[in-house]
KEKE-3310 file (N, C-alpha, C; in steps of 0.2 Angstrom, whole numbers, plus 5000, padded with zeros to 4 digits):
npx = (5004:5003:5008:5003:5013:5008:5000:5010:5017:5007:5005:5018:5017:5007:5013:5023:5016:5010:5021:5027:5016:5016:5028:5028:5017:5007:4999:4987:4990:4988:4997:4995:4984:4977:4977:4963:4955:4959:4954:4940:4939:4943:4932:4923:4928:4930:4939:4949:4952:4956:4968:4976:4975:4979:4990:5006:5004:5004:5012:5003:4992:4997:4999:4986:4982:4991:4996:4995:4992:4983:4971:4962:4948:4943:4930:4918:4924:4924:4926:4927:4924:4930:4941:4957:4970:4974:4978:4994:4997:4986:4979:4974:4970:4963:4951:4934:4922:4916:4914:4912:4913:4910:4918:4930:4946:4955:4960:4956:4950:4955:4965:4958:4955:4948:4936:4919:4907:4901:4898:4893:4892:4887:4888:4880:4889:4901:4899:4897:4909:4918:4912:4915:4929:4931:4940:4941:4946:4942:4932:4924:4915:4899:4889:4882:4879:4871:4870:4863:4860:4852:4846:4847:4847:4842:4844:4857:4865:4862:4868:4881:4883:4881:4894:4900:4902:4901:4891:4877:4868:4859:4857:4849:4847:4839:4836:4829:4822:4823:4807:4803:4812:4823:4817:4825:4833:4845:4861:4870:4878:4869:4864:4868:4862:4852:4845:4836:4835:4826:4825:4816:4814:4805:4792:4791:4789:4782:4782:4792:4803:4803:4806:4819:4825:4827:4840:4842:4837:4838:4833:4827:4822:4813:4812:4803:4803:4793:4778:4766:4748:4747:4749:4752:4744:4750:4766:4772:4783:4790:4794:4802:4808:4805:4803:4800:4791:4791:4782:4780:4767:4757:4743:4739:4729:4719:4715:4726:4736:4732:4733:4746:4752:4748:4756:4768:4776:4782:4780:4780:4780:4772:4774:4766:4766:4763:4752:4735:4719:4703:4695:4694:4705:4700:4686:4674:4684:4697:4706:4708:4707:4720:4727:4720:4724:4738:4745:4755:4758:4760:4760:4755:4761:4755:4755:4749:4741:4727:4716:4701:4684:4681:4671:4669:4674:4672:4662:4656:4654:4664:4675:4675:4677:4690:4697:4696:4705:4717:4720:4722:4713:4715:4711:4720:4717:4722:4729:4730:4731:4721:4711:4700:4687:4675:4668:4669:4677:4693:4702:4717:4719:4725:4730:4736:4745:4747:4743:4739:4740:4728)
npy = (4994:5011:5026:5042:5057:5067:5060:5052:5062:5066:5055:5054:5065:5062:5052:5058:5067:5057:5051:5062:5064:5052:5053:5065:5063:5064:5062:5072:5077:5078:5089:5097:5105:5120:5136:5141:5130:5123:5131:5129:5116:5116:5122:5112:5107:5105:5117:5114:5101:5103:5111:5101:5091:5095:5103:5107:5098:5101:5114:5124:5122:5126:5139:5144:5141:5147:5159:5176:5185:5178:5179:5170:5166:5158:5149:5143:5138:5128:5127:5118:5106:5095:5099:5099:5105:5118:5118:5125:5131:5136:5150:5162:5175:5175:5169:5170:5166:5159:5148:5146:5136:5136:5128:5128:5134:5144:5160:5167:5177:5190:5188:5185:5195:5197:5193:5190:5183:5177:5164:5161:5149:5144:5147:5162:5172:5169:5171:5185:5190:5186:5194:5206:5206:5207:5215:5232:5236:5227:5229:5222:5213:5207:5199:5191:5177:5171:5158:5151:5144:5151:5167:5180:5194:5203:5216:5219:5210:5215:5228:5225:5219:5231:5237:5232:5240:5237:5227:5220:5211:5202:5188:5179:5165:5155:5144:5149:5164:5178:5181:5195:5210:5223:5239:5249:5261:5259:5265:5270:5272:5274:5259:5250:5239:5229:5218:5208:5194:5185:5170:5161:5148:5152:5164:5180:5197:5210:5224:5225:5220:5230:5241:5240:5242:5255:5260:5252:5258:5256:5244:5233:5221:5211:5197:5187:5174:5168:5174:5178:5177:5186:5200:5217:5233:5242:5249:5266:5267:5268:5258:5263:5259:5246:5234:5220:5209:5196:5184:5172:5165:5163:5159:5173:5187:5193:5206:5212:5210:5218:5231:5232:5231:5244:5252:5252:5260:5258:5245:5231:5217:5204:5190:5177:5164:5149:5145:5148:5155:5153:5165:5179:5174:5163:5161:5174:5181:5193:5197:5207:5219:5221:5226:5238:5244:5247:5256:5253:5239:5225:5211:5196:5182:5167:5154:5145:5136:5128:5121:5112:5105:5092:5094:5107:5117:5114:5119:5129:5142:5146:5142:5147:5162:5162:5155:5165:5174:5167:5158:5142:5131:5117:5101:5090:5076:5063:5062:5053:5056:5063:5074:5072:5082:5086:5075:5076:5074:5082:5090:5095:5109:5117:5133:5140:5150:5164:5181:5194:5211:5220)
npz = (5000:4996:5004:5005:5005:5014:5022:5029:5035:5044:5052:5058:5066:5075:5082:5088:5097:5105:5111:5118:5127:5134:5140:5148:5156:5171:5187:5196:5213:5231:5234:5223:5225:5226:5236:5236:5235:5247:5256:5254:5258:5272:5278:5282:5293:5311:5321:5330:5326:5313:5313:5319:5311:5298:5298:5292:5281:5267:5257:5252:5260:5273:5270:5270:5283:5292:5287:5289:5279:5270:5276:5281:5290:5305:5311:5323:5335:5349:5366:5380:5394:5388:5382:5386:5383:5373:5357:5353:5340:5335:5327:5337:5334:5322:5324:5323:5328:5343:5356:5373:5387:5405:5411:5405:5408:5403:5399:5384:5377:5376:5366:5354:5343:5332:5334:5331:5335:5350:5362:5378:5390:5405:5423:5430:5436:5432:5418:5418:5422:5412:5401:5406:5404:5391:5379:5376:5364:5355:5342:5334:5338:5337:5341:5355:5364:5379:5389:5403:5419:5429:5432:5443:5443:5431:5426:5431:5423:5410:5412:5412:5400:5392:5392:5381:5367:5354:5351:5342:5342:5355:5364:5376:5386:5398:5412:5423:5428:5438:5446:5448:5447:5452:5448:5437:5429:5416:5419:5408:5392:5377:5370:5354:5351:5341:5340:5352:5361:5373:5381:5392:5405:5415:5417:5410:5415:5407:5410:5420:5412:5401:5409:5411:5399:5393:5389:5378:5366:5352:5347:5335:5333:5345:5355:5366:5376:5385:5391:5403:5409:5419:5417:5420:5417:5402:5403:5402:5394:5378:5364:5352:5340:5337:5325:5323:5333:5344:5353:5366:5372:5387:5391:5389:5388:5374:5374:5381:5372:5361:5367:5369:5356:5352:5358:5351:5339:5327:5323:5312:5310:5319:5329:5336:5348:5357:5372:5373:5378:5372:5369:5359:5351:5344:5347:5345:5338:5336:5327:5317:5325:5329:5318:5317:5329:5326:5314:5306:5306:5297:5295:5303:5312:5316:5328:5338:5352:5360:5372:5371:5370:5359:5349:5348:5339:5326:5318:5305:5308:5316:5309:5296:5297:5301:5291:5281:5285:5282:5291:5299:5308:5317:5324:5335:5332:5332:5344:5357:5370:5378:5389:5403:5407:5419:5414:5400:5385:5381:5369:5360:5351:5336:5330:5316:5304:5293:5294:5284:5281:5272)
capx = (5000:5007:5005:5005:5017:5004:4998:5016:5018:5001:5007:5023:5015:5003:5017:5027:5012:5009:5028:5027:5011:5018:5034:5026:5010:5007:4993:4987:4991:4986:5001:4993:4978:4978:4974:4956:4953:4960:4949:4934:4940:4943:4925:4920:4931:4931:4945:4954:4954:4958:4975:4980:4976:4981:4996:5012:5003:5006:5014:4997:4988:5000:4998:4979:4981:4995:4999:4990:4990:4978:4964:4957:4945:4941:4923:4915:4929:4921:4931:4924:4927:4934:4948:4962:4975:4972:4984:4997:4998:4979:4980:4968:4969:4959:4945:4928:4916:4919:4909:4916:4910:4913:4923:4937:4949:4960:4957:4959:4946:4960:4969:4953:4954:4944:4930:4912:4901:4903:4893:4895:4888:4889:4884:4880:4895:4907:4897:4898:4917:4920:4910:4919:4936:4931:4944:4937:4949:4938:4926:4920:4911:4893:4884:4883:4874:4872:4866:4865:4854:4848:4848:4844:4846:4843:4847:4864:4868:4862:4873:4888:4883:4882:4901:4903:4898:4900:4886:4871:4863:4860:4853:4849:4843:4840:4830:4825:4823:4819:4801:4804:4819:4823:4815:4830:4835:4852:4865:4875:4877:4864:4866:4867:4859:4846:4841:4837:4831:4826:4821:4817:4809:4800:4789:4794:4785:4783:4784:4799:4808:4804:4809:4827:4828:4828:4846:4841:4832:4839:4830:4822:4819:4812:4809:4802:4801:4787:4775:4760:4742:4748:4752:4748:4743:4756:4770:4772:4789:4788:4799:4802:4811:4804:4800:4798:4790:4789:4780:4778:4761:4754:4736:4738:4722:4719:4715:4732:4740:4730:4736:4754:4753:4746:4762:4774:4774:4785:4779:4778:4779:4770:4774:4763:4766:4762:4746:4730:4712:4699:4692:4698:4709:4696:4679:4674:4691:4698:4713:4708:4709:4727:4729:4717:4728:4744:4744:4761:4758:4759:4759:4755:4762:4752:4757:4746:4737:4722:4713:4694:4681:4682:4666:4667:4677:4672:4657:4658:4653:4671:4681:4675:4681:4698:4700:4696:4711:4722:4722:4720:4712:4714:4711:4724:4712:4726:4732:4727:4732:4715:4710:4693:4685:4668:4666:4669:4684:4695:4707:4721:4718:4731:4729:4742:4745:4750:4738:4742:4736:4725)
capy = (5000:5017:5031:5049:5061:5071:5055:5051:5068:5066:5049:5056:5070:5059:5048:5063:5069:5052:5051:5068:5063:5047:5056:5070:5061:5063:5063:5077:5074:5083:5094:5102:5109:5127:5139:5142:5123:5121:5135:5126:5110:5118:5124:5106:5104:5108:5121:5110:5095:5106:5112:5095:5086:5098:5107:5104:5093:5104:5121:5128:5122:5130:5146:5146:5141:5151:5166:5181:5188:5175:5181:5164:5166:5151:5149:5137:5135:5127:5125:5116:5102:5090:5102:5100:5109:5121:5118:5131:5134:5139:5157:5165:5182:5174:5166:5174:5163:5156:5145:5145:5134:5139:5122:5130:5139:5148:5166:5168:5182:5195:5186:5185:5202:5197:5189:5192:5180:5174:5161:5159:5144:5143:5151:5169:5175:5167:5175:5192:5191:5185:5199:5212:5206:5208:5221:5238:5237:5223:5233:5218:5208:5210:5194:5188:5173:5169:5152:5151:5141:5155:5174:5183:5201:5204:5223:5218:5207:5220:5233:5222:5219:5237:5239:5230:5244:5235:5222:5222:5206:5199:5182:5176:5159:5153:5140:5152:5171:5180:5184:5202:5212:5230:5243:5253:5263:5257:5271:5269:5275:5271:5253:5250:5232:5229:5211:5206:5188:5182:5164:5158:5143:5155:5169:5187:5202:5215:5230:5224:5220:5236:5246:5238:5242:5261:5261:5248:5261:5254:5237:5232:5214:5209:5191:5185:5166:5166:5179:5175:5181:5190:5206:5223:5238:5243:5254:5272:5267:5266:5255:5268:5257:5239:5232:5213:5207:5189:5183:5166:5167:5158:5162:5180:5189:5196:5213:5215:5211:5224:5237:5232:5233:5251:5256:5251:5264:5256:5238:5228:5210:5201:5183:5174:5157:5147:5142:5153:5154:5154:5171:5184:5171:5158:5163:5181:5182:5200:5198:5214:5224:5222:5230:5244:5247:5248:5257:5251:5232:5222:5204:5193:5175:5163:5147:5144:5130:5129:5115:5113:5099:5091:5096:5115:5122:5111:5122:5134:5149:5148:5140:5152:5168:5161:5154:5171:5177:5163:5154:5135:5128:5110:5097:5084:5070:5057:5062:5049:5059:5068:5075:5072:5088:5085:5069:5078:5073:5088:5089:5100:5112:5121:5138:5142:5154:5171:5186:5200:5217:5222)
capz = (5000:4995:5008:5003:5010:5019:5027:5033:5040:5050:5056:5062:5071:5080:5086:5092:5102:5110:5114:5123:5132:5139:5144:5154:5159:5178:5190:5202:5220:5236:5233:5218:5227:5227:5242:5236:5236:5254:5260:5254:5262:5279:5280:5284:5299:5317:5321:5333:5321:5307:5314:5321:5305:5291:5299:5288:5276:5261:5258:5251:5266:5278:5269:5272:5290:5296:5284:5290:5272:5267:5279:5282:5297:5308:5315:5327:5340:5355:5371:5386:5398:5385:5379:5391:5381:5367:5352:5353:5334:5332:5327:5340:5331:5316:5326:5322:5331:5349:5361:5379:5393:5411:5413:5402:5413:5400:5397:5378:5374:5374:5360:5349:5341:5326:5336:5329:5338:5356:5365:5384:5393:5412:5429:5428:5439:5427:5412:5419:5423:5405:5398:5409:5402:5384:5378:5373:5358:5351:5340:5329:5342:5336:5343:5361:5367:5385:5391:5410:5423:5433:5432:5448:5442:5424:5425:5432:5417:5405:5413:5411:5393:5389:5391:5375:5363:5347:5350:5338:5344:5361:5365:5383:5387:5405:5414:5428:5428:5444:5445:5448:5448:5454:5443:5437:5422:5416:5419:5403:5386:5373:5366:5347:5350:5337:5341:5358:5362:5379:5381:5399:5407:5419:5413:5410:5416:5402:5413:5423:5407:5398:5413:5411:5392:5390:5385:5372:5361:5345:5346:5330:5334:5352:5356:5373:5375:5389:5395:5405:5409:5425:5415:5422:5412:5399:5405:5398:5390:5371:5360:5346:5334:5336:5319:5324:5340:5345:5360:5368:5376:5392:5392:5389:5385:5368:5375:5383:5366:5358:5371:5368:5349:5351:5361:5347:5334:5321:5322:5306:5311:5325:5329:5342:5349:5364:5374:5374:5379:5365:5368:5355:5346:5341:5349:5345:5336:5335:5324:5314:5329:5330:5313:5319:5334:5324:5307:5303:5307:5290:5295:5310:5311:5322:5329:5345:5354:5365:5374:5371:5369:5352:5344:5349:5334:5319:5315:5300:5311:5319:5304:5290:5298:5302:5284:5277:5287:5281:5297:5299:5315:5317:5330:5335:5334:5333:5350:5362:5377:5379:5396:5404:5412:5420:5410:5393:5383:5379:5364:5359:5344:5334:5326:5313:5298:5293:5292:5280:5280:5265)
cpx = (5004:5003:5008:5010:5014:5002:5004:5017:5013:5003:5012:5022:5011:5008:5021:5023:5011:5016:5028:5022:5013:5024:5033:5020:5011:5000:4993:4987:4988:4991:5000:4987:4980:4975:4966:4953:4953:4955:4942:4934:4939:4937:4921:4923:4931:4938:4951:4957:4958:4966:4979:4981:4979:4988:5002:5010:5005:5008:5008:4993:4990:4999:4991:4979:4985:4997:4993:4987:4984:4971:4959:4955:4942:4935:4922:4920:4925:4926:4927:4928:4931:4940:4952:4968:4973:4979:4987:4997:4991:4980:4974:4966:4965:4953:4939:4922:4918:4913:4913:4911:4914:4918:4930:4940:4954:4957:4960:4955:4951:4964:4964:4951:4950:4937:4923:4906:4904:4897:4896:4890:4891:4885:4885:4886:4900:4905:4899:4906:4920:4919:4914:4926:4936:4935:4940:4940:4945:4932:4922:4915:4904:4887:4886:4877:4876:4867:4868:4859:4849:4851:4844:4842:4848:4846:4855:4868:4868:4867:4880:4888:4884:4889:4904:4899:4897:4894:4880:4866:4865:4855:4854:4845:4845:4834:4826:4827:4819:4812:4800:4811:4818:4821:4821:4832:4843:4856:4871:4873:4872:4867:4864:4864:4853:4842:4842:4832:4832:4822:4822:4812:4804:4798:4792:4788:4787:4786:4791:4804:4809:4807:4817:4830:4828:4834:4847:4837:4833:4836:4825:4818:4819:4809:4809:4799:4794:4784:4768:4754:4743:4751:4748:4747:4750:4760:4770:4778:4787:4794:4798:4803:4809:4800:4797:4797:4788:4788:4778:4773:4759:4748:4735:4732:4724:4719:4722:4737:4738:4733:4743:4755:4752:4752:4768:4773:4776:4784:4776:4776:4777:4770:4771:4763:4764:4754:4741:4724:4709:4697:4697:4703:4705:4688:4679:4681:4691:4704:4713:4709:4716:4730:4726:4721:4735:4744:4750:4762:4756:4757:4759:4756:4759:4753:4755:4742:4733:4719:4705:4691:4681:4677:4665:4669:4676:4667:4660:4658:4660:4676:4681:4679:4688:4701:4701:4702:4717:4725:4719:4719:4710:4714:4716:4720:4716:4730:4728:4727:4727:4714:4702:4692:4677:4665:4666:4677:4686:4701:4711:4720:4724:4729:4735:4741:4748:4744:4741:4737:4734:4724)
cpy = (5006:5022:5037:5052:5065:5066:5053:5056:5068:5060:5051:5061:5067:5055:5052:5065:5063:5051:5056:5067:5058:5049:5060:5069:5061:5064:5068:5074:5080:5089:5099:5106:5116:5130:5139:5135:5121:5125:5132:5119:5111:5120:5118:5103:5108:5111:5117:5104:5098:5108:5106:5091:5089:5102:5103:5098:5095:5112:5126:5128:5126:5137:5148:5146:5146:5158:5171:5185:5185:5176:5176:5164:5160:5153:5143:5134:5134:5124:5124:5110:5096:5093:5104:5105:5112:5121:5125:5135:5136:5147:5161:5172:5181:5170:5171:5172:5158:5154:5143:5142:5136:5133:5124:5136:5144:5154:5168:5174:5188:5194:5186:5191:5202:5194:5193:5190:5176:5171:5159:5154:5142:5147:5158:5173:5175:5171:5182:5194:5190:5191:5206:5212:5206:5215:5226:5239:5232:5226:5229:5213:5211:5205:5191:5184:5170:5163:5150:5148:5146:5162:5177:5191:5202:5211:5223:5215:5212:5226:5231:5222:5225:5240:5237:5234:5242:5230:5225:5217:5202:5194:5179:5170:5156:5149:5144:5159:5173:5183:5191:5204:5220:5234:5249:5255:5262:5264:5270:5272:5271:5265:5254:5243:5233:5223:5209:5200:5186:5176:5161:5153:5146:5161:5176:5192:5208:5221:5230:5224:5227:5242:5246:5240:5249:5262:5257:5251:5260:5248:5237:5225:5212:5202:5189:5178:5165:5172:5177:5180:5186:5197:5212:5228:5240:5249:5260:5271:5264:5263:5259:5264:5249:5238:5225:5212:5200:5187:5176:5167:5161:5161:5169:5182:5193:5204:5216:5215:5217:5231:5237:5234:5241:5255:5256:5254:5262:5248:5236:5221:5208:5194:5181:5167:5155:5144:5148:5151:5155:5161:5176:5180:5166:5160:5170:5184:5190:5202:5205:5219:5226:5227:5237:5248:5250:5249:5254:5243:5229:5215:5201:5185:5172:5156:5145:5138:5132:5122:5116:5106:5098:5094:5104:5119:5119:5115:5128:5141:5151:5147:5145:5158:5167:5159:5160:5175:5173:5159:5147:5133:5121:5106:5091:5078:5064:5057:5058:5051:5065:5068:5074:5078:5087:5080:5070:5077:5080:5087:5095:5103:5117:5127:5141:5146:5161:5176:5192:5205:5219:5229)
cpz = (5000:4999:5006:5008:5015:5025:5032:5038:5046:5055:5061:5067:5076:5085:5090:5098:5107:5114:5120:5129:5137:5143:5150:5157:5167:5181:5195:5208:5225:5236:5228:5219:5229:5234:5242:5238:5244:5258:5260:5258:5270:5282:5283:5291:5305:5318:5324:5329:5315:5308:5316:5315:5299:5292:5296:5283:5269:5262:5257:5257:5272:5277:5271:5279:5294:5293:5285:5284:5269:5270:5280:5289:5299:5312:5318:5332:5346:5360:5378:5390:5394:5382:5385:5389:5374:5363:5351:5346:5331:5333:5330:5337:5325:5318:5326:5326:5337:5353:5367:5384:5400:5414:5410:5405:5410:5398:5390:5374:5372:5368:5354:5346:5335:5327:5334:5333:5344:5360:5372:5388:5400:5417:5427:5431:5434:5420:5413:5419:5416:5401:5400:5406:5395:5382:5374:5366:5353:5348:5335:5332:5341:5339:5350:5363:5374:5387:5398:5414:5426:5433:5438:5447:5435:5422:5426:5426:5412:5406:5411:5403:5389:5388:5385:5369:5356:5346:5347:5340:5350:5362:5372:5384:5394:5407:5419:5428:5434:5442:5444:5449:5449:5448:5443:5430:5422:5415:5414:5397:5382:5369:5359:5346:5346:5337:5348:5359:5369:5380:5388:5401:5412:5415:5414:5411:5411:5405:5416:5417:5403:5402:5413:5404:5389:5386:5379:5367:5354:5343:5340:5330:5342:5352:5363:5373:5379:5393:5396:5406:5415:5423:5417:5416:5409:5402:5400:5393:5383:5367:5353:5340:5332:5329:5319:5331:5340:5352:5361:5373:5381:5394:5393:5386:5379:5369:5377:5376:5362:5361:5369:5361:5348:5354:5357:5341:5327:5319:5316:5306:5318:5325:5336:5342:5356:5365:5376:5376:5372:5364:5364:5350:5342:5341:5349:5343:5334:5332:5320:5318:5330:5324:5314:5324:5332:5316:5303:5302:5300:5291:5302:5309:5317:5322:5337:5346:5359:5366:5374:5369:5361:5347:5344:5343:5327:5315:5310:5303:5314:5313:5299:5291:5298:5295:5280:5279:5286:5287:5297:5307:5315:5324:5330:5337:5335:5340:5355:5369:5378:5387:5397:5409:5412:5416:5403:5391:5380:5374:5363:5352:5343:5329:5323:5306:5298:5290:5289:5280:5273:5265)
residu = (MET:ILE:ILE:SER:GLY:ASN:ALA:CYS:GLU:LEU:ILE:ASN:THR:VAL:GLU:VAL:VAL:ARG:PHE:LEU:GLU:SER:LYS:TYR:GLU:ARG:TYR:SER:THR:ILE:HIS:ASP:LEU:CYS:CYS:ASP:ILE:TRP:ARG:GLU:ILE:PHE:GLU:TYR:PHE:GLU:ILE:THR:ASP:LEU:PHE:ILE:THR:PHE:ALA:SER:VAL:THR:ILE:ALA:ALA:ASP:GLN:VAL:LEU:PHE:ASP:ASP:ASN:ASN:ARG:PHE:PHE:SER:ARG:GLY:LEU:THR:LEU:GLY:VAL:ASP:ILE:LYS:ASP:LEU:PRO:LYS:HIS:ILE:PRO:LEU:ASN:ARG:ILE:ILE:SER:LEU:THR:LEU:HIS:ASP:THR:PHE:CYS:PHE:ASN:ILE:ILE:GLU:HIS:CYS:ILE:GLU:LEU:ARG:SER:LEU:LYS:LEU:ILE:GLY:VAL:ILE:GLN:TRP:VAL:THR:ASP:ILE:VAL:ARG:ASN:ILE:PRO:GLN:THR:ASN:THR:LYS:LEU:ASN:GLN:LEU:THR:VAL:ILE:THR:PRO:THR:ILE:ARG:SER:LEU:PRO:GLU:LEU:LEU:THR:THR:VAL:LEU:SER:VAL:SER:SER:LEU:ARG:ARG:LEU:GLU:ILE:ARG:THR:ASP:GLU:LEU:ALA:LYS:SER:PHE:PRO:VAL:SER:THR:LEU:ARG:ALA:ALA:GLN:SER:GLU:ILE:LYS:GLN:PHE:ILE:ILE:ASP:SER:GLY:SER:THR:VAL:ASP:TRP:ASN:ASP:LEU:SER:SER:SER:LEU:PRO:ALA:PHE:GLY:CYS:ILE:ARG:LEU:LEU:SER:ILE:GLY:LEU:ILE:ASP:ARG:CYS:GLN:LYS:SER:ILE:SER:SER:PHE:ILE:PHE:GLN:LYS:ILE:HIS:THR:LEU:SER:LEU:GLY:LEU:LEU:GLU:VAL:SER:PHE:ASN:TRP:ILE:ILE:GLN:LEU:VAL:ALA:LYS:ILE:PRO:CYS:LEU:ALA:LYS:LEU:LYS:LEU:SER:GLY:LEU:VAL:ASP:ALA:ASP:GLY:PHE:VAL:VAL:ASN:GLN:ARG:TRP:ILE:CYS:LEU:PHE:GLU:SER:SER:LEU:THR:LEU:LEU:ARG:ILE:PHE:VAL:ASN:ILE:SER:LEU:GLU:GLN:SER:GLU:GLU:SER:TYR:HIS:CYS:GLU:LYS:ILE:GLN:ALA:PRO:LEU:ARG:ALA:LEU:SER:LEU:SER:LEU:ILE:CYS:ASP:CYS:ASP:ASN:ASN:ASP:CYS:ASN:LEU:TYR:ASN:GLY:ASN:ALA:ARG:GLN:TRP:TRP:TYR:LEU:ARG:GLY:MET:ILE:THR:LYS:HIS)
# end
């Protein structure tokens, strides 16, 4: 068979290419991963594991972990009873999210100069001591979460928190909050905190709480975990800037909620959850009155429960007006844990939905 010159030239070229490919062929290894890939990988690891596992693995990995010029910030460091020794090579100056338990005895806050979010879990005296030791030079800490068994004096805790001027979000979770605490206006500069969440196993008195919050005049979101029916008339203090209010109810009257909404001039979102009586919520429902009390209110999120006899709320007279408001009232008929009251079976009912101003 005769092969033309062009064909020979093509064959020779293909052979040369194959030779070069075989000579220089190599597979990618861990050492070929660039810094950007390492950043993505490190997002899936706990900080302590990260520095123990990947330190000195590759040059690129070390550049991400230890070179300040890479600006790789570490989040999610948790220090508690299971941490005996903190690895010395962890760069504390690049930790942005930290959880501390009171079983951890080393003071590292002053070294965490880039800290944005701090969670403290322990007894209240330890919590206040830690907060007092947060350096004034840390201007980036904007979130503080406190989880503590008991709070005897909320004003004292809030006064301590106000020393951290950079905070924008404060969350307090406790099993027990003192039933009442001294009425005192916090003697401190106005806070810039915009979100305040308090979740307690015991109920909160609205007037006692509001009397402790004048320095928190910038709050736009206020969430109270449990507020009961023993509420007095609304105090004169007005939350000027609250945009979202979330309340966990324990048999609070609907009339009191109407009075409260009328005191908050910028309220746009109201979130109600918990256990209620029927009046105002289901029977003789008055949801529209909330919009009439607050011209700025746009949406009401409802997720409440009540206990009543099974046949009470199936009728259209009750169901139809609620459906018109986009609310769903259902009975937990599958719940075998029903109560007997004067010989009548009582069931749990759930009212859920979102009411929008038209």
